[in-house]
ChimeraX commands (.cxc) that place a marker at each C-alpha (Angstrom):
marker #1 position 0.32,0.28,0.05 radius 0.5
marker #1 position 1.49,3.43,-1.33 radius 0.5
marker #1 position 1.69,6.29,1.53 radius 0.5
marker #1 position 2.49,9.59,-0.17 radius 0.5
marker #1 position 4.84,11.73,1.30 radius 0.5
marker #1 position 4.37,14.48,3.90 radius 0.5
marker #1 position 4.05,17.76,2.27 radius 0.5
marker #1 position 7.12,19.18,4.52 radius 0.5
marker #1 position 8.73,15.83,4.74 radius 0.5
marker #1 position 12.83,16.61,4.84 radius 0.5
marker #1 position 14.45,15.32,1.61 radius 0.5
marker #1 position 17.15,12.15,1.94 radius 0.5
marker #1 position 20.26,12.96,3.49 radius 0.5
marker #1 position 22.14,12.23,0.28 radius 0.5
marker #1 position 20.23,14.81,-1.57 radius 0.5
marker #1 position 20.53,17.72,1.22 radius 0.5
marker #1 position 24.43,16.79,1.06 radius 0.5
marker #1 position 24.83,17.74,-2.58 radius 0.5
marker #1 position 24.13,21.43,-1.30 radius 0.5
marker #1 position 27.17,23.30,-0.18 radius 0.5
marker #1 position 27.45,25.89,2.66 radius 0.5
marker #1 position 29.01,28.29,0.41 radius 0.5
marker #1 position 25.94,27.79,-2.14 radius 0.5
marker #1 position 23.47,28.16,1.05 radius 0.5
marker #1 position 25.56,31.61,2.21 radius 0.5
marker #1 position 25.93,33.08,-1.11 radius 0.5
marker #1 position 21.83,32.70,-1.49 radius 0.5
marker #1 position 21.36,34.36,1.69 radius 0.5
marker #1 position 24.39,36.92,1.23 radius 0.5
marker #1 position 22.50,38.19,-2.08 radius 0.5
marker #1 position 19.07,38.49,-0.62 radius 0.5
marker #1 position 20.48,40.17,2.42 radius 0.5
marker #1 position 22.81,42.42,0.39 radius 0.5
marker #1 position 20.68,43.71,-2.19 radius 0.5
marker #1 position 17.42,43.53,-0.93 radius 0.5
marker #1 position 15.51,46.79,0.29 radius 0.5
marker #1 position 12.38,46.65,2.05 radius 0.5
marker #1 position 9.75,44.05,1.84 radius 0.5
marker #1 position 9.85,40.97,-0.35 radius 0.5
marker #1 position 12.56,39.10,0.60 radius 0.5
marker #1 position 10.29,35.87,0.54 radius 0.5
marker #1 position 9.61,36.21,-3.12 radius 0.5
marker #1 position 13.18,36.78,-3.70 radius 0.5
marker #1 position 14.20,33.66,-1.64 radius 0.5
marker #1 position 11.16,31.60,-3.36 radius 0.5
marker #1 position 12.84,32.66,-7.07 radius 0.5
marker #1 position 16.38,31.57,-5.85 radius 0.5
marker #1 position 15.26,28.45,-3.83 radius 0.5
marker #1 position 12.42,26.95,-5.17 radius 0.5
marker #1 position 12.30,28.16,-8.92 radius 0.5
marker #1 position 15.64,28.87,-10.08 radius 0.5
marker #1 position 17.85,26.32,-7.87 radius 0.5
marker #1 position 14.79,23.45,-7.11 radius 0.5
marker #1 position 16.13,22.85,-3.86 radius 0.5
marker #1 position 12.96,22.72,-2.00 radius 0.5
marker #1 position 9.57,22.32,-3.68 radius 0.5
marker #1 position 7.06,24.71,-3.66 radius 0.5
marker #1 position 4.27,23.53,-1.47 radius 0.5
marker #1 position 7.01,22.84,1.37 radius 0.5
marker #1 position 8.18,26.44,0.95 radius 0.5
marker #1 position 4.60,27.76,1.17 radius 0.5
marker #1 position 4.29,25.55,4.47 radius 0.5
marker #1 position 7.31,26.70,5.88 radius 0.5
marker #1 position 6.47,30.29,4.95 radius 0.5
marker #1 position 3.37,29.97,6.84 radius 0.5
marker #1 position 4.99,28.43,9.81 radius 0.5
marker #1 position 7.17,31.61,9.57 radius 0.5
marker #1 position 4.43,34.00,9.58 radius 0.5
marker #1 position 2.98,32.51,12.48 radius 0.5
marker #1 position 5.56,32.18,14.84 radius 0.5
marker #1 position 7.05,34.86,16.95 radius 0.5
marker #1 position 9.87,36.40,15.53 radius 0.5
marker #1 position 10.87,38.01,12.30 radius 0.5
marker #1 position 9.30,36.04,9.26 radius 0.5
marker #1 position 12.53,36.51,7.06 radius 0.5
marker #1 position 14.77,34.91,9.87 radius 0.5
marker #1 position 12.31,32.04,10.61 radius 0.5
marker #1 position 12.08,31.02,7.09 radius 0.5
marker #1 position 16.09,31.35,6.81 radius 0.5
marker #1 position 16.24,28.87,9.74 radius 0.5
marker #1 position 13.76,26.56,8.19 radius 0.5
marker #1 position 15.43,26.53,4.55 radius 0.5
marker #1 position 18.90,26.00,6.42 radius 0.5
marker #1 position 18.41,23.12,8.25 radius 0.5
marker #1 position 16.16,21.46,5.76 radius 0.5
marker #1 position 19.12,22.22,3.52 radius 0.5
marker #1 position 21.90,21.36,5.71 radius 0.5
marker #1 position 20.68,20.80,9.37 radius 0.5
marker #1 position 22.20,22.86,11.84 radius 0.5
marker #1 position 25.71,23.81,9.47 radius 0.5
marker #1 position 22.89,25.15,7.26 radius 0.5
marker #1 position 20.92,27.08,9.82 radius 0.5
marker #1 position 24.49,29.01,11.01 radius 0.5
marker #1 position 25.39,29.40,7.46 radius 0.5
marker #1 position 21.69,31.01,6.06 radius 0.5
marker #1 position 21.73,33.02,9.09 radius 0.5
marker #1 position 25.48,34.70,8.74 radius 0.5
marker #1 position 24.91,35.10,4.97 radius 0.5
marker #1 position 21.21,37.23,5.71 radius 0.5
marker #1 position 22.72,39.07,8.62 radius 0.5
marker #1 position 26.18,40.00,7.31 radius 0.5
marker #1 position 25.72,43.09,5.38 radius 0.5
marker #1 position 22.24,44.33,6.98 radius 0.5
marker #1 position 24.48,44.79,10.49 radius 0.5
marker #1 position 26.56,47.07,8.95 radius 0.5
marker #1 position 24.41,48.50,6.50 radius 0.5
marker #1 position 21.96,49.52,9.58 radius 0.5
marker #1 position 24.26,51.12,11.62 radius 0.5
marker #1 position 26.13,53.27,8.36 radius 0.5
marker #1 position 22.37,53.94,7.08 radius 0.5
marker #1 position 21.19,54.73,10.41 radius 0.5
marker #1 position 23.92,57.47,10.51 radius 0.5
marker #1 position 23.61,59.43,7.44 radius 0.5
marker #1 position 19.60,58.97,7.45 radius 0.5
marker #1 position 19.72,61.13,10.70 radius 0.5
marker #1 position 21.98,64.03,8.76 radius 0.5
marker #1 position 19.93,63.72,5.23 radius 0.5
marker #1 position 16.64,62.91,6.81 radius 0.5
marker #1 position 15.16,66.77,6.16 radius 0.5
marker #1 position 15.93,66.37,1.91 radius 0.5
marker #1 position 12.51,66.87,0.42 radius 0.5
marker #1 position 13.71,63.81,-2.33 radius 0.5
marker #1 position 14.74,61.33,0.28 radius 0.5
marker #1 position 11.31,61.06,1.47 radius 0.5
marker #1 position 10.16,60.39,-2.37 radius 0.5
marker #1 position 12.91,57.83,-2.75 radius 0.5
marker #1 position 11.56,55.60,0.14 radius 0.5
marker #1 position 8.18,55.61,-1.22 radius 0.5
marker #1 position 9.25,54.38,-4.44 radius 0.5
marker #1 position 10.96,51.91,-2.62 radius 0.5
marker #1 position 7.81,50.72,-0.56 radius 0.5
marker #1 position 5.91,50.46,-4.03 radius 0.5
marker #1 position 8.22,48.39,-5.05 radius 0.5
marker #1 position 8.33,46.14,-1.76 radius 0.5
marker #1 position 4.55,46.07,-1.92 radius 0.5
marker #1 position 4.43,44.76,-5.88 radius 0.5
marker #1 position 7.12,41.80,-4.56 radius 0.5
marker #1 position 4.78,40.74,-1.61 radius 0.5
marker #1 position 1.85,40.50,-3.89 radius 0.5
marker #1 position 3.26,38.38,-6.43 radius 0.5
marker #1 position 4.31,36.25,-3.75 radius 0.5
marker #1 position 0.48,36.09,-2.52 radius 0.5
marker #1 position -0.23,35.12,-6.11 radius 0.5
marker #1 position 2.17,31.97,-6.74 radius 0.5
marker #1 position 1.06,31.07,-3.15 radius 0.5
marker #1 position -2.50,31.17,-4.19 radius 0.5
marker #1 position -1.53,29.18,-7.53 radius 0.5
marker #1 position 0.88,26.61,-5.42 radius 0.5
marker #1 position -1.45,25.64,-2.45 radius 0.5
marker #1 position -4.59,25.55,-5.10 radius 0.5
marker #1 position -6.77,27.31,-2.78 radius 0.5
marker #1 position -10.70,27.05,-2.78 radius 0.5
marker #1 position -13.30,29.53,-2.36 radius 0.5
marker #1 position -13.73,29.25,0.94 radius 0.5
marker #1 position -10.36,29.80,1.48 radius 0.5
marker #1 position -9.77,32.69,-0.26 radius 0.5
marker #1 position -13.08,34.35,1.47 radius 0.5
marker #1 position -10.94,34.11,4.88 radius 0.5
marker #1 position -7.69,35.48,3.25 radius 0.5
marker #1 position -9.77,38.18,2.15 radius 0.5
marker #1 position -11.87,38.58,5.41 radius 0.5
marker #1 position -8.21,38.98,7.49 radius 0.5
marker #1 position -7.24,41.85,4.59 radius 0.5
marker #1 position -10.15,43.65,4.88 radius 0.5
marker #1 position -10.71,43.29,9.38 radius 0.5
marker #1 position -7.31,43.98,9.77 radius 0.5
marker #1 position -6.11,46.21,7.03 radius 0.5
marker #1 position -9.52,48.02,6.00 radius 0.5
marker #1 position -11.17,48.00,9.59 radius 0.5
marker #1 position -7.90,48.24,12.05 radius 0.5
marker #1 position -9.59,45.23,14.29 radius 0.5
marker #1 position -6.30,43.93,15.92 radius 0.5
marker #1 position -4.52,40.90,14.47 radius 0.5
marker #1 position -4.42,38.90,17.11 radius 0.5
marker #1 position -8.36,38.18,18.14 radius 0.5
marker #1 position -8.36,37.98,14.53 radius 0.5
marker #1 position -6.09,35.24,13.75 radius 0.5
marker #1 position -7.23,33.46,17.23 radius 0.5
marker #1 position -11.08,33.37,15.88 radius 0.5
marker #1 position -10.24,32.56,11.80 radius 0.5
marker #1 position -7.00,30.55,11.91 radius 0.5
marker #1 position -8.72,27.55,14.11 radius 0.5
marker #1 position -11.80,27.92,11.60 radius 0.5
marker #1 position -9.77,27.81,8.36 radius 0.5
marker #1 position -7.78,24.72,9.84 radius 0.5
marker #1 position -10.83,22.91,10.54 radius 0.5
marker #1 position -12.39,23.44,6.86 radius 0.5
marker #1 position -8.96,22.13,5.58 radius 0.5
marker #1 position -8.91,19.13,7.86 radius 0.5
marker #1 position -12.85,18.68,7.13 radius 0.5
marker #1 position -12.19,18.61,3.35 radius 0.5
marker #1 position -9.41,16.49,3.49 radius 0.5
marker #1 position -11.80,14.08,5.39 radius 0.5
marker #1 position -13.82,14.00,2.17 radius 0.5
marker #1 position -11.23,13.65,0.32 radius 0.5
marker #1 position -9.79,10.41,1.53 radius 0.5
marker #1 position -13.65,9.25,2.27 radius 0.5
marker #1 position -14.11,9.75,-1.66 radius 0.5
marker #1 position -10.77,7.83,-2.67 radius 0.5
marker #1 position -11.78,4.99,-0.39 radius 0.5
marker #1 position -15.25,3.98,-2.01 radius 0.5
marker #1 position -13.66,4.71,-5.01 radius 0.5
marker link #1:1,2 radius 0.2
marker link #1:2,3 radius 0.2
marker link #1:3,4 radius 0.2
marker link #1:4,5 radius 0.2
marker link #1:5,6 radius 0.2
marker link #1:6,7 radius 0.2
marker link #1:7,8 radius 0.2
marker link #1:8,9 radius 0.2
marker link #1:9,10 radius 0.2
marker link #1:10,11 radius 0.2
marker link #1:11,12 radius 0.2
marker link #1:12,13 radius 0.2
marker link #1:13,14 radius 0.2
marker link #1:14,15 radius 0.2
marker link #1:15,16 radius 0.2
marker link #1:16,17 radius 0.2
marker link #1:17,18 radius 0.2
marker link #1:18,19 radius 0.2
marker link #1:19,20 radius 0.2
marker link #1:20,21 radius 0.2
marker link #1:21,22 radius 0.2
marker link #1:22,23 radius 0.2
marker link #1:23,24 radius 0.2
marker link #1:24,25 radius 0.2
marker link #1:25,26 radius 0.2
marker link #1:26,27 radius 0.2
marker link #1:27,28 radius 0.2
marker link #1:28,29 radius 0.2
marker link #1:29,30 radius 0.2
marker link #1:30,31 radius 0.2
marker link #1:31,32 radius 0.2
marker link #1:32,33 radius 0.2
marker link #1:33,34 radius 0.2
marker link #1:34,35 radius 0.2
marker link #1:35,36 radius 0.2
marker link #1:36,37 radius 0.2
marker link #1:37,38 radius 0.2
marker link #1:38,39 radius 0.2
marker link #1:39,40 radius 0.2
marker link #1:40,41 radius 0.2
marker link #1:41,42 radius 0.2
marker link #1:42,43 radius 0.2
marker link #1:43,44 radius 0.2
marker link #1:44,45 radius 0.2
marker link #1:45,46 radius 0.2
marker link #1:46,47 radius 0.2
marker link #1:47,48 radius 0.2
marker link #1:48,49 radius 0.2
marker link #1:49,50 radius 0.2
marker link #1:50,51 radius 0.2
marker link #1:51,52 radius 0.2
marker link #1:52,53 radius 0.2
marker link #1:53,54 radius 0.2
marker link #1:54,55 radius 0.2
marker link #1:55,56 radius 0.2
marker link #1:56,57 radius 0.2
marker link #1:57,58 radius 0.2
marker link #1:58,59 radius 0.2
marker link #1:59,60 radius 0.2
marker link #1:60,61 radius 0.2
marker link #1:61,62 radius 0.2
marker link #1:62,63 radius 0.2
marker link #1:63,64 radius 0.2
marker link #1:64,65 radius 0.2
marker link #1:65,66 radius 0.2
marker link #1:66,67 radius 0.2
marker link #1:67,68 radius 0.2
marker link #1:68,69 radius 0.2
marker link #1:69,70 radius 0.2
marker link #1:70,71 radius 0.2
marker link #1:71,72 radius 0.2
marker link #1:72,73 radius 0.2
marker link #1:73,74 radius 0.2
marker link #1:74,75 radius 0.2
marker link #1:75,76 radius 0.2
marker link #1:76,77 radius 0.2
marker link #1:77,78 radius 0.2
marker link #1:78,79 radius 0.2
marker link #1:79,80 radius 0.2
marker link #1:80,81 radius 0.2
marker link #1:81,82 radius 0.2
marker link #1:82,83 radius 0.2
marker link #1:83,84 radius 0.2
marker link #1:84,85 radius 0.2
marker link #1:85,86 radius 0.2
marker link #1:86,87 radius 0.2
marker link #1:87,88 radius 0.2
marker link #1:88,89 radius 0.2
marker link #1:89,90 radius 0.2
marker link #1:90,91 radius 0.2
marker link #1:91,92 radius 0.2
marker link #1:92,93 radius 0.2
marker link #1:93,94 radius 0.2
marker link #1:94,95 radius 0.2
marker link #1:95,96 radius 0.2
marker link #1:96,97 radius 0.2
marker link #1:97,98 radius 0.2
marker link #1:98,99 radius 0.2
marker link #1:99,100 radius 0.2
marker link #1:100,101 radius 0.2
marker link #1:101,102 radius 0.2
marker link #1:102,103 radius 0.2
marker link #1:103,104 radius 0.2
marker link #1:104,105 radius 0.2
marker link #1:105,106 radius 0.2
marker link #1:106,107 radius 0.2
marker link #1:107,108 radius 0.2
marker link #1:108,109 radius 0.2
marker link #1:109,110 radius 0.2
marker link #1:110,111 radius 0.2
marker link #1:111,112 radius 0.2
marker link #1:112,113 radius 0.2
marker link #1:113,114 radius 0.2
marker link #1:114,115 radius 0.2
marker link #1:115,116 radius 0.2
marker link #1:116,117 radius 0.2
marker link #1:117,118 radius 0.2
marker link #1:118,119 radius 0.2
marker link #1:119,120 radius 0.2
marker link #1:120,121 radius 0.2
marker link #1:121,122 radius 0.2
marker link #1:122,123 radius 0.2
marker link #1:123,124 radius 0.2
marker link #1:124,125 radius 0.2
marker link #1:125,126 radius 0.2
marker link #1:126,127 radius 0.2
marker link #1:127,128 radius 0.2
marker link #1:128,129 radius 0.2
marker link #1:129,130 radius 0.2
marker link #1:130,131 radius 0.2
marker link #1:131,132 radius 0.2
marker link #1:132,133 radius 0.2
marker link #1:133,134 radius 0.2
marker link #1:134,135 radius 0.2
marker link #1:135,136 radius 0.2
marker link #1:136,137 radius 0.2
marker link #1:137,138 radius 0.2
marker link #1:138,139 radius 0.2
marker link #1:139,140 radius 0.2
marker link #1:140,141 radius 0.2
marker link #1:141,142 radius 0.2
marker link #1:142,143 radius 0.2
marker link #1:143,144 radius 0.2
marker link #1:144,145 radius 0.2
marker link #1:145,146 radius 0.2
marker link #1:146,147 radius 0.2
marker link #1:147,148 radius 0.2
marker link #1:148,149 radius 0.2
marker link #1:149,150 radius 0.2
marker link #1:150,151 radius 0.2
marker link #1:151,152 radius 0.2
marker link #1:152,153 radius 0.2
marker link #1:153,154 radius 0.2
marker link #1:154,155 radius 0.2
marker link #1:155,156 radius 0.2
marker link #1:156,157 radius 0.2
marker link #1:157,158 radius 0.2
marker link #1:158,159 radius 0.2
marker link #1:159,160 radius 0.2
marker link #1:160,161 radius 0.2
marker link #1:161,162 radius 0.2
marker link #1:162,163 radius 0.2
marker link #1:163,164 radius 0.2
marker link #1:164,165 radius 0.2
marker link #1:165,166 radius 0.2
marker link #1:166,167 radius 0.2
marker link #1:167,168 radius 0.2
marker link #1:168,169 radius 0.2
marker link #1:169,170 radius 0.2
marker link #1:170,171 radius 0.2
marker link #1:171,172 radius 0.2
marker link #1:172,173 radius 0.2
marker link #1:173,174 radius 0.2
marker link #1:174,175 radius 0.2
marker link #1:175,176 radius 0.2
marker link #1:176,177 radius 0.2
marker link #1:177,178 radius 0.2
marker link #1:178,179 radius 0.2
marker link #1:179,180 radius 0.2
marker link #1:180,181 radius 0.2
marker link #1:181,182 radius 0.2
marker link #1:182,183 radius 0.2
marker link #1:183,184 radius 0.2
marker link #1:184,185 radius 0.2
marker link #1:185,186 radius 0.2
marker link #1:186,187 radius 0.2
marker link #1:187,188 radius 0.2
marker link #1:188,189 radius 0.2
marker link #1:189,190 radius 0.2
marker link #1:190,191 radius 0.2
marker link #1:191,192 radius 0.2
marker link #1:192,193 radius 0.2
marker link #1:193,194 radius 0.2
marker link #1:194,195 radius 0.2
marker link #1:195,196 radius 0.2
marker link #1:196,197 radius 0.2
marker link #1:197,198 radius 0.2
marker link #1:198,199 radius 0.2
marker link #1:199,200 radius 0.2
marker link #1:200,201 radius 0.2
marker link #1:201,202 radius 0.2
view
């Protein structure tokens, strides 16, 4: 009797060993050094899933969900997952080091420069443009997430409800998540049970 693997089942050791620590470092170093604002998860998706095919798309989306739910910075949580998935503890340390190496010094330097130039009129226009780019990257990531996870109408409605409640009506995020997240999980569990039941009947 065949059993389909778990959607976040780790790859075989020999598959993970083919990814060198230098490759992991270079991927996260590029993202940490060249990215501005948000959209880092979209860049990481392109590098890890689309370009290098190191992790399946469904696994990445599951990790992204966990990274957003768990406490802490989303990108840091995602870096820990990807590094551990590819090379264990060494991969985690390498990914985190690559991600933070440039930003650590850049934040100190840019913060000092911004304190001197913050009154320049054109500077705020520059940051507005960068913010628009970050929003576009996040929207692109959302579209990919919908395609990969094959969200149904009810799931899309829940996601839209969160956007309306939190983004437009300014309802606190914690109670919204505490109410809608269990309901969404229950719907997914119910859909899976129905699929298993129909498969057994067939």
